[in-house]
C-alpha positions as CSV (number, residue, x, y, z in Angstrom):
1,M,74.8,120.3,-6.2
2,G,72.9,119.4,-9.3
3,F,70.8,121.9,-11.0
4,I,67.0,121.6,-9.7
5,M,64.4,121.9,-12.5
6,P,61.6,124.1,-11.4
7,K,58.3,122.6,-11.0
8,P,54.7,123.5,-9.8
9,F,54.0,124.2,-6.2
10,K,50.8,124.5,-4.3
11,V,48.9,127.4,-2.2
12,G,46.0,125.7,-1.0
13,N,44.6,123.4,-3.7
14,I,45.9,125.5,-6.6
15,Y,49.1,125.0,-8.4
16,Y,51.5,128.0,-9.2
17,F,54.2,128.9,-11.3
18,R,57.4,130.5,-9.9
19,L,60.7,131.1,-11.8
20,H,63.6,133.1,-10.6
21,V,65.2,135.8,-12.9
22,P,68.7,135.0,-13.8
23,R,71.2,137.2,-12.2
24,D,72.7,138.6,-15.8
25,V,69.2,140.0,-16.6
26,V,67.6,140.8,-13.1
27,K,68.7,144.6,-13.2
28,I,66.9,145.1,-16.6
29,A,64.1,142.6,-16.0
30,K,62.9,144.0,-12.5
31,G,59.9,146.2,-12.7
32,R,58.9,145.0,-16.4
33,I,55.9,143.0,-17.6
34,I,55.9,139.5,-19.0
35,S,53.3,137.8,-20.8
36,V,53.2,133.9,-19.9
37,T,50.8,131.1,-21.1
38,V,48.4,129.5,-18.5
39,G,45.9,127.3,-20.1
40,D,44.3,128.8,-23.1
41,S,45.0,132.5,-22.3
42,A,48.1,134.8,-21.7
43,R,48.5,136.5,-18.5
44,S,50.6,139.7,-17.7
45,V,52.8,139.3,-14.9
46,K,55.1,142.2,-13.4
47,V,58.5,140.7,-12.9
48,G,60.1,140.9,-9.4
49,G,63.2,138.9,-8.0
50,A,61.0,135.9,-9.6
51,V,58.1,135.4,-12.0
52,K,55.2,134.1,-10.0
53,V,51.6,133.5,-11.2
54,S,48.7,130.9,-10.3
55,L,48.4,127.9,-13.0
56,R,44.8,128.2,-12.4
57,T,44.2,124.2,-12.1
58,T,44.2,121.8,-9.1
59,N,45.3,119.0,-11.4
60,A,48.7,118.0,-11.1
61,K,49.4,116.6,-14.6
62,E,48.0,119.6,-16.3
63,A,49.5,121.9,-13.8
64,K,52.7,120.2,-15.2
65,A,52.0,120.9,-18.9
66,R,51.0,124.6,-18.2
67,H,54.3,125.2,-16.1
68,A,56.1,124.1,-18.9
69,L,54.7,126.5,-21.3
70,A,55.1,129.4,-18.9
71,Q,58.5,128.3,-18.4
72,A,59.3,128.4,-22.3
73,D,57.8,131.9,-22.2
74,A,60.1,133.4,-19.5
75,E,62.9,131.9,-20.9
76,R,62.3,133.4,-24.4
77,F,61.9,136.6,-22.5
78,W,65.1,136.4,-20.6
79,S,66.9,135.6,-24.1
80,A,65.2,138.7,-25.5
81,L,66.3,140.9,-22.6
82,R,69.9,139.8,-23.4
83,D,69.8,140.4,-27.1
84,G,68.6,143.9,-26.3
85,H,65.6,146.2,-27.5
86,K,64.5,145.3,-31.2
87,E,62.8,147.6,-33.9
88,L,60.0,146.5,-35.2
89,S,59.5,147.5,-39.3
90,H,56.2,148.6,-40.4
91,K,55.3,145.2,-41.9
92,Q,56.3,143.5,-38.8
93,S,54.1,145.3,-36.8
94,L,51.1,144.8,-39.0
95,A,52.0,141.1,-39.1
96,L,51.5,140.9,-35.3
97,A,48.5,142.7,-35.1
98,G,47.2,140.4,-37.7
99,E,48.0,137.0,-35.7
100,V,46.3,139.0,-32.7
101,C,43.0,139.5,-35.1
102,E,43.3,136.2,-36.6
103,A,43.3,134.4,-33.2
104,F,40.5,136.8,-32.0
105,I,38.4,135.3,-34.9
106,A,39.0,132.1,-34.3
107,D,38.4,132.0,-30.6
108,F,34.6,132.9,-31.2
109,D,34.2,130.9,-34.6
110,E,31.9,128.4,-33.2
111,D,29.8,130.7,-31.0
112,P,30.0,134.5,-31.7
113,G,27.4,135.4,-28.6
114,N,25.7,138.3,-28.6
115,P,25.6,141.0,-31.3
116,K,25.2,143.9,-28.8
117,T,28.5,142.8,-27.2
118,W,30.4,143.3,-30.4
119,E,29.0,146.6,-31.0
120,R,30.0,147.6,-27.8
121,V,33.3,146.2,-28.3
122,I,33.7,148.3,-31.5
123,D,32.8,151.4,-29.6
124,V,35.2,150.8,-26.8
125,N,38.1,150.3,-29.4
126,K,37.5,153.2,-31.4
127,A,37.1,155.2,-28.2
128,A,40.8,154.2,-27.2
129,L,41.9,154.7,-30.6
130,G,40.9,158.4,-30.4
131,G,42.1,158.8,-26.9
132,Q,38.8,159.4,-25.5
133,T,37.9,156.3,-23.2
134,N,37.2,158.9,-20.9
135,P,35.1,161.7,-22.9
136,L,35.8,164.3,-20.0
137,H,39.7,164.1,-21.1
138,I,40.9,166.4,-23.6
139,R,42.1,164.7,-26.6
140,S,45.8,164.4,-27.0
141,E,48.9,162.1,-28.2
142,V,49.4,161.3,-24.4
143,G,45.8,160.7,-23.7
144,Q,45.6,158.2,-26.7
145,Q,48.8,156.2,-25.6
146,R,47.6,156.3,-22.3
147,D,44.0,154.5,-23.6
148,L,45.9,152.2,-26.2
149,E,48.3,151.2,-23.5
150,Q,45.1,149.9,-21.2
151,R,42.9,148.7,-23.7
152,F,45.5,146.7,-25.8
153,G,48.6,146.5,-23.7
154,N,48.4,142.7,-22.7
155,F,47.8,141.7,-26.6
156,A,51.0,143.6,-27.4
157,D,52.8,141.7,-24.5
158,A,51.3,138.3,-25.6
159,V,52.1,138.2,-29.1
160,V,55.3,139.9,-28.5
161,G,56.1,137.5,-25.8
162,R,55.3,134.7,-28.6
163,K,58.1,135.9,-30.7
164,G,60.5,136.3,-27.9
165,L,61.0,139.8,-28.5
166,V,61.8,143.1,-26.5
167,I,60.6,146.0,-28.6
168,D,61.6,149.9,-28.2
169,D,58.9,152.4,-27.3
170,V,58.5,153.7,-30.7
171,S,57.9,150.4,-32.1
172,R,55.4,149.5,-29.1
173,A,53.5,152.6,-29.8
174,R,52.9,151.7,-33.3
175,L,52.1,147.9,-32.5
176,L,49.5,149.1,-30.2
177,Q,47.9,151.3,-33.2
178,H,48.0,148.3,-35.5
179,I,46.5,145.9,-33.1
180,A,44.0,148.4,-32.0
181,Q,42.7,148.7,-35.6
182,A,43.1,144.8,-36.1
183,L,41.1,144.0,-33.4
184,T,38.3,146.4,-34.2
185,E,38.4,144.7,-37.7
186,A,38.1,141.4,-35.7
187,A,35.3,142.7,-33.6
188,E,33.3,143.4,-37.0
189,V,33.5,140.2,-38.5
190,N,32.5,138.5,-35.2
191,L,29.4,141.0,-35.1
192,K,28.6,139.6,-38.8
193,K,29.0,136.1,-37.4
194,T,26.4,136.9,-34.8
195,Q,24.1,137.9,-37.9
196,G,24.9,134.7,-40.0
197,D,27.7,136.0,-42.1
198,Y,30.5,133.3,-42.1
199,S,32.1,134.3,-45.3
200,E,35.6,134.8,-45.4
201,P,36.8,137.9,-43.8
202,V,38.8,140.5,-45.8
203,T,41.2,140.6,-42.8
204,S,42.7,137.3,-43.7
205,K,44.3,138.7,-46.7
206,R,45.5,142.1,-45.7
207,F,47.9,141.4,-43.1
208,P,51.5,140.2,-44.0
209,V,53.2,136.8,-42.7
210,Y,55.5,137.9,-40.0
211,E,59.2,137.3,-40.9
212,K,61.8,137.8,-38.3
213,S,64.5,139.5,-40.5
214,R,65.3,139.5,-44.3
215,S,69.2,138.1,-43.7
216,K,67.5,134.5,-42.5
217,R,65.8,133.7,-45.6
218,G,69.2,133.1,-47.4
219,Q,69.8,130.2,-45.0
220,S,70.0,126.9,-46.5
221,A,67.2,124.4,-45.8
222,K,69.9,121.9,-46.3
223,S,71.9,123.2,-43.2
224,T,72.1,121.0,-40.2
225,T,70.6,124.1,-38.6
226,A,67.8,124.6,-40.7
227,T,64.9,126.0,-38.8
228,F,61.1,125.9,-39.4
229,E,61.2,129.3,-40.8
230,S,64.2,128.8,-43.4
231,I,62.5,125.5,-44.4
232,I,59.2,127.4,-45.1
233,D,61.2,130.0,-47.1
234,G,62.7,127.4,-49.1
235,E,59.5,125.8,-50.0
236,V,57.9,129.3,-50.7
237,A,60.9,130.2,-52.9
238,R,60.7,126.7,-54.8
239,R,56.9,126.8,-55.7
240,A,57.4,130.4,-56.9
241,A,60.5,129.4,-59.2
242,G,60.0,129.2,-62.9
243,R,57.8,130.6,-65.7
244,D,54.7,128.8,-65.0
245,A,55.3,128.4,-61.4
246,K,52.5,128.1,-59.0
247,P,53.3,130.1,-55.6
248,M,52.1,129.1,-52.5
249,P,48.9,131.2,-51.4
250,E,49.7,133.8,-48.7
251,G,46.9,132.1,-46.6
252,T,48.3,129.1,-46.9
253,E,52.1,130.1,-45.7
254,R,50.6,131.8,-42.9
255,K,49.2,128.8,-41.9
256,Y,52.5,126.8,-42.0
257,R,54.2,129.5,-40.4
258,M,51.8,130.0,-37.3
259,A,51.7,126.2,-36.9
260,A,55.5,126.2,-37.0
261,D,56.0,129.1,-34.5
262,E,53.4,127.5,-31.9
263,F,55.3,123.9,-32.0
264,A,58.7,125.8,-31.8
265,Q,57.5,127.8,-28.8
266,F,56.2,124.5,-27.0
267,R,59.5,122.6,-27.8
268,R,61.6,125.6,-26.7
269,G,63.8,125.5,-30.4
270,D,63.3,126.0,-33.8
271,V,65.9,123.8,-35.3
272,V,64.2,121.0,-37.6
273,R,67.1,118.3,-37.0
274,T,66.0,117.9,-33.4
275,V,62.1,117.4,-33.7
276,S,61.2,113.9,-32.1
277,A,57.9,111.9,-31.8
278,E,57.7,112.4,-28.3
279,E,57.6,116.5,-28.7
280,G,54.9,115.9,-31.3
281,D,52.6,113.6,-29.2
282,A,53.3,116.0,-26.1
283,W,52.5,119.0,-28.0
284,R,49.3,117.3,-29.2
285,D,48.1,116.4,-25.4
286,A,49.0,119.9,-24.4
287,M,46.5,121.4,-27.0
288,T,43.6,118.8,-26.3
289,Q,43.9,119.9,-22.6
290,G,41.0,122.7,-21.6
291,G,38.9,121.5,-24.9
292,R,39.6,125.2,-26.1
293,L,40.7,123.6,-29.7
294,G,38.7,121.6,-31.8
295,N,40.1,118.1,-32.7
296,N,39.9,118.8,-36.4
297,T,41.9,122.4,-35.8
298,I,44.8,119.9,-33.7
299,K,44.8,117.5,-36.5
300,Q,45.6,120.5,-38.7
301,K,48.3,121.8,-36.7
302,L,50.2,118.8,-36.2
303,Q,49.6,118.1,-40.2
304,N,51.0,121.2,-40.8
305,V,54.0,120.6,-38.8
306,K,54.7,117.4,-40.1
307,T,54.5,118.6,-43.4
308,I,57.3,121.3,-43.1
309,V,59.6,118.4,-41.5
310,E,58.7,116.4,-44.6
311,W,60.0,119.4,-46.9
312,A,63.0,119.4,-44.9
313,R,63.8,115.8,-45.7
314,K,63.3,116.4,-49.3
315,S,65.4,119.4,-49.3
316,S,68.2,117.2,-47.7
317,L,68.1,114.8,-50.4
318,G,67.2,112.0,-47.8
319,K,70.2,113.1,-45.3
320,L,67.9,114.2,-42.7
321,F,65.5,111.3,-40.9
322,P,66.5,109.3,-43.9
323,H,64.2,106.4,-42.4
324,E,61.0,108.4,-41.6
325,N,59.5,111.7,-40.7
326,P,59.7,111.3,-36.7
327,L,56.0,113.0,-36.7
328,A,54.8,110.1,-38.8
329,V,54.1,108.1,-35.8
330,V,51.9,110.7,-33.8
331,Q,48.6,109.9,-33.5
332,M,45.9,112.0,-34.4
333,P,43.3,113.3,-32.3
334,E,39.8,111.2,-33.2
335,I,37.3,113.0,-35.0
336,K,33.6,112.4,-34.8
337,E,32.7,112.0,-38.6
338,V,29.4,113.7,-39.8
339,S,27.8,111.2,-42.5
340,S,26.9,112.3,-45.8
341,E,23.5,111.6,-45.4
342,Q,23.4,113.9,-42.4
343,R,25.1,116.8,-44.5
344,T,22.8,116.6,-47.4
345,L,19.7,118.3,-47.7
346,T,16.4,116.6,-48.0
347,L,14.2,117.1,-50.8
348,A,11.4,118.9,-48.5
349,E,14.6,121.3,-47.4
350,A,15.9,121.8,-51.0
351,R,12.3,122.8,-52.1
352,K,11.8,125.2,-49.3
353,V,15.3,126.7,-50.4
354,L,14.4,127.1,-53.9
355,T,10.8,128.5,-53.2
356,M,12.1,131.1,-50.8
357,A,15.1,131.8,-53.1
358,R,12.6,133.3,-55.6
359,S,11.4,136.1,-53.5
360,E,15.1,137.2,-52.7
361,T,16.5,140.7,-54.4
362,S,20.1,139.9,-53.4
363,P,21.9,137.9,-56.5
364,E,23.5,135.3,-54.3
365,K,20.7,134.6,-52.5
366,R,18.3,134.3,-55.8
367,W,20.5,132.5,-57.9
368,L,23.6,130.6,-56.2
369,P,21.1,127.7,-54.4
370,W,19.6,127.3,-57.8
371,L,22.8,127.1,-59.4
372,C,24.1,124.7,-56.8
373,A,21.2,122.6,-57.0
374,Y,21.4,121.9,-60.8
375,S,25.1,121.3,-60.9
376,G,26.3,120.0,-57.6
377,A,29.1,122.8,-57.6
378,R,30.6,123.9,-54.8
379,I,29.2,127.7,-53.8
380,N,32.8,129.3,-54.3
381,E,32.8,128.0,-57.9
382,V,29.6,129.3,-59.2
383,A,29.8,132.5,-57.1
384,Q,32.9,133.7,-59.4
385,L,30.9,133.3,-62.5
386,R,30.9,136.1,-64.9
387,Q,28.5,137.0,-68.1
388,S,31.4,135.6,-70.4
389,D,31.1,132.5,-69.0
390,F,27.8,131.6,-70.7
391,F,27.8,130.5,-74.3
392,Q,25.5,128.1,-76.6
393,V,26.4,124.9,-78.5
394,E,23.6,123.7,-80.7
395,G,20.9,125.7,-79.1
396,E,21.8,124.5,-75.7
397,W,23.4,127.0,-73.0
398,F,26.1,126.5,-70.8
399,Y,28.8,127.9,-68.4
400,R,32.3,127.5,-67.5
401,L,34.0,127.0,-64.3
402,T,37.7,128.2,-64.8
403,T,40.5,129.8,-63.2
404,A,40.8,132.4,-65.7
405,G,41.1,135.9,-64.7
406,G,42.7,135.0,-61.6
407,R,39.7,132.9,-60.2
408,K,40.3,129.9,-57.9
409,L,39.0,126.2,-58.2
410,K,39.7,123.3,-55.9
411,N,41.9,121.3,-58.4
412,A,42.5,120.7,-62.1
413,S,39.3,118.5,-62.6
414,S,37.3,121.5,-61.1
415,E,37.9,123.3,-64.8
416,R,34.8,122.1,-66.6
417,R,31.8,123.3,-69.0
418,I,28.2,122.7,-67.3
419,P,24.8,122.6,-69.2
420,V,22.4,125.1,-68.0
421,H,19.1,122.8,-66.8
422,A,16.1,123.9,-68.4
423,D,14.4,124.8,-65.0
424,L,17.4,127.6,-64.6
425,V,16.3,128.8,-68.0
426,A,12.7,128.9,-67.2
427,E,13.5,130.8,-63.7
428,G,15.1,133.5,-65.8
429,L,18.9,132.7,-65.1
430,I,20.3,133.7,-68.6
431,D,18.2,137.0,-68.8
432,F,19.7,138.0,-65.4
433,M,23.2,137.0,-66.5
434,M,22.8,138.7,-69.9
435,Q,21.8,141.9,-68.4
436,D,24.0,145.0,-69.7
437,E,24.9,146.1,-66.0
438,H,27.1,142.3,-65.9
439,K,29.2,143.3,-69.6
440,G,32.5,143.0,-68.5
441,A,31.9,142.5,-64.8
442,E,34.6,140.8,-62.9
443,R,32.4,139.7,-60.4
444,I,28.4,139.5,-60.3
445,F,28.1,138.0,-57.2
446,P,29.9,139.5,-54.0
447,V,32.8,138.2,-52.2
448,R,31.0,137.3,-49.5
449,S,28.5,135.1,-51.1
450,Q,29.2,131.8,-49.3
451,G,28.7,133.3,-45.8
452,N,25.8,135.2,-47.1
453,V,24.0,132.3,-48.3
454,A,24.9,130.1,-45.5
455,G,23.4,132.9,-43.0
456,W,20.1,133.3,-45.1
457,V,19.5,129.5,-45.2
458,R,20.0,129.2,-41.3
459,H,18.3,132.2,-40.1
460,T,15.8,133.3,-42.8
461,V,14.9,130.0,-44.7
462,G,15.0,128.3,-41.2
463,L,16.9,125.2,-41.5
464,K,18.5,124.6,-38.1
465,R,19.7,121.0,-38.5
466,K,23.3,121.4,-36.9
467,E,24.9,118.5,-39.2
468,L,23.5,120.2,-42.7
469,A,26.0,122.0,-44.7
470,P,23.8,124.5,-46.1
471,S,25.2,124.9,-49.6
472,H,27.6,121.8,-49.9
473,G,24.6,120.0,-48.9
474,W,23.7,120.4,-52.5
475,R,26.6,118.5,-53.9
476,H,25.5,115.1,-52.3
477,L,22.0,115.9,-53.1
478,F,23.0,116.5,-56.8
479,E,24.8,113.2,-57.1
480,D,22.2,111.3,-55.4
481,L,19.6,112.4,-57.9
482,C,22.0,111.5,-60.9
483,V,22.1,108.2,-59.7
484,T,18.4,108.1,-59.5
485,H,17.9,109.3,-62.9
486,D,20.6,107.0,-64.2
487,V,22.8,109.8,-65.1
488,L,26.3,108.3,-66.7
489,D,28.9,108.1,-64.1
490,K,31.3,109.8,-66.1
491,A,29.1,112.8,-66.9
492,R,28.2,112.9,-63.1
493,N,31.8,113.1,-62.2
494,Y,32.6,115.8,-64.8
495,I,29.7,117.9,-64.2
496,T,30.5,118.0,-60.2
497,G,34.0,118.2,-60.8
498,R,35.0,114.9,-59.2
499,A,38.8,113.7,-59.4
500,T,38.7,109.9,-60.7
501,G,42.3,109.7,-61.9
502,D,41.0,107.3,-65.1
503,S,41.2,108.0,-68.6
504,G,37.5,109.1,-68.7
505,A,38.1,112.1,-66.6
506,G,38.4,114.2,-69.8
507,Y,34.7,113.5,-70.6
508,G,32.9,116.8,-71.7
509,R,36.2,118.5,-72.4
510,S,35.8,119.0,-76.1
511,E,33.1,120.9,-77.4
512,A,31.8,117.8,-79.4
513,M,30.7,116.1,-76.4
514,L,28.6,119.1,-74.9
515,P,25.5,118.1,-76.5
516,G,25.6,114.6,-75.0
517,L,26.3,116.3,-71.7
518,A,23.4,118.5,-72.0
519,K,21.4,115.1,-72.8
520,Q,22.6,113.6,-69.3
521,M,21.5,116.9,-67.7
522,R,18.1,116.7,-69.0
523,K,17.4,113.4,-67.1
524,I,17.5,115.2,-64.0
525,G,13.9,116.3,-63.1
526,S,12.5,119.3,-61.2
527,Y,12.8,120.3,-57.7
528,L,9.6,121.8,-57.8
């Protein structure tokens, strides 16, 4: 008799997953808790002679897709049991906690809900961390571990299961501590979002990237058994090589690794040479089911994996997939485009923002809208300004947007010098920037400026229009005003940092041309 592939079965109208435990691991598997993916969540199930769990759907096609994901989770768990218990390093434990944290933040990004909910979550998390979920219990290490297990055990099961790990008791205790701290930080981020603060959380920078083991980092990306991990390792090493190298940012590396992990889990394999277009197509369909992920997020995940496969092709010097990247033919999900007109501030909205900014005392709300209004610059660019960036040429004030001092800009064209409009001088910008307290300061505006300003525009100024980009809308408006007031195209592109690719891209880069650039800026009239 041939092997019978497990498939969903019905109990009433609901489909279920059931998989018998392999004979070689049944003794050590019984009684353990296994985490399996069901739809958009992880379910913790106690293992008996088989693993059984509801797939939570009455749709046959969706049940089949969910069954495949649950089976992949179970198979990884059996493999982990065969390998034996693993000890997590401190860095690995933090990295896994970071993945839980990022997922928790992403899940509530569009609608963070009620602030009271997050205040309650923070309080309960801290009580568990202190071993005082029940305030009548005497505080003890045993009580703390019990509270952490009850509160965060499912999260630990899920993240460890996704990596195909079975960890020892010491590692689990430490992981629970890290997850408790990470989820408390995530709740604090979500609480700030309910208050209009959507700035980049510090948590995204503090957690390391998960690495299985250091021994694998030496694996050749040209090998026929190269994995997603080894390909990413190779690309990270390539970009960091050389005296004037530009290393891959840690946040970017983390996104590639997370997308690769998710795809590898879906296809039940991480060897790159076996990737097929059919797998990419099926992964896209699985991600679109249930509507948990936005199409733009799904598109980005697909693109990240496609990029990793492309790195593999190049590192193999064309021997791997010599004709085409197999994921090149996978169609991306459709995304509803928002027109530039809808994202742009109207003149009435612009005047309202600038007028209300005059009464603000926090520097980012007072000055960043005005700087964006008279430059079309990205808010993160002007939020990095220092006193030393301001200078005069022939009586005209300018400021530099630069990567000097570890600052970040979008691309090479973003390095530029922008004339200070007369309205900004009249408003007192130069007086503010030249204050003694700003001398030598690395930052005048806070790291969270973008989120602080966006929340202020939405909730204090009261611009609720969904399509509007609260800060980026200045960029579109400024460019429109440049056209209206006959500002030269080369000057407009230079001031806004637009990459054109032609020989005129150097406009304004020598000091001799700066007075002419100031003359072009003077063509822009006043908003108020």
